[in-house]
C-alpha positions as CSV (number, residue, x, y, z in Angstrom):
1,M,-5.5,-89.5,64.7
2,E,-3.7,-89.4,61.1
3,L,-5.1,-88.9,57.4
4,L,-3.3,-89.3,54.4
5,Y,-4.5,-88.4,51.1
6,T,-3.7,-86.5,47.5
7,P,-6.1,-83.6,47.5
8,T,-8.5,-83.8,44.6
9,R,-10.0,-80.7,42.4
10,A,-13.2,-81.8,43.8
11,D,-11.9,-81.7,47.5
12,V,-10.8,-78.1,47.2
13,A,-14.1,-77.1,45.2
14,D,-16.0,-78.2,47.9
15,A,-13.8,-76.6,50.6
16,V,-14.4,-73.2,48.4
17,R,-17.9,-73.6,48.2
18,V,-18.3,-74.0,51.9
19,Q,-16.1,-70.9,52.5
20,M,-18.3,-68.9,50.1
21,R,-21.5,-69.8,52.2
22,H,-19.6,-68.1,55.2
23,G,-17.7,-64.8,55.9
24,L,-17.9,-61.9,53.4
25,F,-17.7,-64.3,50.9
26,R,-21.7,-64.9,51.1
27,W,-22.2,-61.6,49.9
28,L,-20.2,-61.5,46.9
29,P,-22.8,-63.1,44.7
30,R,-25.7,-60.6,45.8
31,A,-23.4,-57.6,45.5
32,L,-22.7,-58.8,42.0
33,W,-26.4,-59.0,41.1
34,L,-27.1,-56.1,42.7
35,V,-24.8,-54.0,40.8
36,A,-25.9,-55.8,37.6
37,A,-29.5,-55.2,38.0
38,L,-28.6,-51.4,39.0
39,T,-26.8,-51.2,36.0
40,A,-29.4,-52.8,33.6
41,L,-31.9,-50.3,35.2
42,V,-29.6,-47.3,34.5
43,A,-29.6,-48.7,31.0
44,A,-33.3,-49.0,30.6
45,L,-33.6,-45.6,32.1
46,E,-31.5,-44.4,29.3
47,L,-33.5,-46.1,26.9
48,F,-37.0,-45.1,27.7
49,G,-36.5,-42.2,29.6
50,P,-37.0,-38.6,28.7
51,G,-35.1,-37.4,25.7
52,D,-33.1,-39.5,22.9
53,P,-31.2,-42.3,24.0
54,E,-27.5,-42.3,23.2
55,A,-26.2,-46.0,21.9
56,W,-22.7,-46.0,23.6
57,P,-23.9,-45.6,27.0
58,V,-26.9,-48.0,27.2
59,L,-24.4,-50.6,25.4
60,R,-21.9,-50.1,28.0
61,M,-24.4,-50.5,30.8
62,V,-25.9,-53.6,29.3
63,G,-21.9,-55.0,28.7
64,I,-21.4,-54.4,32.5
65,A,-24.5,-56.1,33.5
66,L,-23.8,-59.2,31.6
67,V,-20.3,-59.2,32.8
68,L,-21.1,-59.2,36.3
69,V,-23.9,-61.9,35.6
70,V,-21.4,-64.0,34.2
71,L,-18.4,-63.2,36.6
72,G,-20.7,-64.2,39.6
73,P,-20.6,-68.1,39.2
74,L,-16.8,-67.9,37.8
75,V,-15.3,-66.5,41.2
76,R,-16.0,-69.7,43.1
77,W,-14.7,-71.8,40.1
78,G,-11.7,-69.1,40.1
79,T,-10.9,-69.5,43.4
80,A,-11.0,-73.3,43.5
81,R,-8.9,-73.4,40.5
82,L,-6.2,-70.8,41.9
83,M,-6.2,-73.0,45.3
84,Y,-5.6,-76.2,43.8
85,A,-2.9,-74.9,41.4
86,M,-1.2,-74.2,44.4
87,I,-2.3,-77.3,46.7
88,G,-2.2,-79.9,44.3
89,R,1.7,-79.6,43.5
90,Q,2.3,-80.6,46.9
91,G,1.1,-84.3,46.4
92,E,0.2,-86.4,49.3
93,H,-0.6,-84.7,52.5
94,R,-0.4,-86.1,56.1
95,A,-2.4,-84.6,58.8
96,L,-2.1,-85.2,62.1
97,V,-5.2,-84.2,64.5
98,D,-5.1,-84.1,68.2
99,E,-6.4,-82.0,70.9
100,D,-4.1,-78.9,70.2
101,G,-5.0,-78.8,66.5
102,V,-3.9,-79.8,63.0
103,R,-0.4,-80.4,61.6
104,W,-0.5,-80.9,57.4
105,T,2.9,-82.0,56.2
106,T,3.6,-82.3,52.4
107,R,6.8,-82.9,50.2
108,D,7.7,-79.1,50.7
109,S,5.8,-77.9,53.7
110,E,4.7,-78.1,57.2
111,V,1.7,-76.2,58.8
112,V,0.3,-76.2,61.9
113,H,-3.2,-74.7,62.7
114,R,-3.8,-74.6,66.5
115,W,-7.7,-74.7,67.5
116,Q,-7.9,-71.1,68.2
117,L,-7.5,-70.4,64.6
118,L,-9.7,-72.9,63.2
119,S,-12.8,-72.3,65.4
120,R,-15.6,-73.5,63.1
121,Y,-16.0,-76.3,60.8
122,A,-18.7,-77.8,58.4
123,E,-19.1,-81.5,57.2
124,T,-19.8,-82.2,53.5
125,P,-20.5,-85.9,52.4
126,T,-16.7,-86.3,51.5
127,Q,-14.8,-84.2,54.0
128,F,-14.7,-81.7,56.9
129,V,-13.9,-78.2,56.2
130,L,-12.5,-76.0,58.6
131,L,-12.6,-72.1,58.7
132,T,-11.0,-69.5,60.5
133,A,-12.5,-67.4,63.3
134,D,-12.2,-64.2,61.3
135,K,-15.1,-62.3,60.1
136,S,-14.1,-62.3,56.6
137,G,-14.0,-66.2,56.6
138,V,-10.7,-66.1,54.5
139,G,-8.9,-69.1,56.1
140,V,-10.1,-72.4,55.0
141,A,-8.6,-76.1,55.6
142,A,-9.9,-79.3,54.7
143,L,-9.5,-83.0,56.1
144,P,-11.0,-85.2,53.3
145,K,-12.8,-88.4,55.1
146,R,-11.2,-90.9,52.4
147,G,-7.9,-90.1,54.2
148,L,-8.4,-91.8,57.1
149,V,-6.2,-94.3,57.8
150,D,-8.9,-96.2,60.2
151,P,-12.4,-96.4,58.3
152,A,-14.1,-95.7,61.6
153,G,-12.2,-93.0,62.2
154,V,-14.6,-90.6,60.8
155,D,-16.9,-90.4,64.1
156,R,-13.5,-90.0,66.1
157,L,-12.8,-87.2,64.1
158,R,-16.0,-85.7,64.4
159,E,-16.0,-86.0,67.9
160,V,-12.3,-84.2,68.2
161,L,-13.7,-81.5,65.8
162,D,-16.8,-81.1,68.3
163,R,-15.0,-80.8,71.3
164,N,-12.8,-78.0,69.8
165,L,-14.5,-76.2,67.1
166,T,-18.3,-74.9,66.7
167,R,-20.2,-77.0,64.0
168,M,-21.9,-74.9,61.4
């Protein structure tokens, strides 16, 4: 089955959102919030604990906590932005999906992923997001539904993915 599409920022952002919910990435926002909370706690202890508080350590801790709180949501945005910068330059993508895997061809590259590499997938309203089997969940690829040459291909593509991958 064939897909022809030009990736959009929304495609990449959607794929990154799925990727960030799985693997080690799902812990990143929690870790940032935990460190921010601990940093704020240290600042509060310095302010309200015994002895006279020193302004510079308190300001530094509050600053670190604020940076971490702002940084959390920016991680997904920044990752999507960097990925799109690379993917968007490639122009139109042609993906061929069969029982062996997926072959992507662009103006400048050709990439083949066998099903052994892409062992899981998630379906969003606009695309199928394929993820690698590694525990870190670093590898991600997407197949936008709008790219299917045959409109009835969504169900057929889902069947191929269900036969070869684990749905998340």
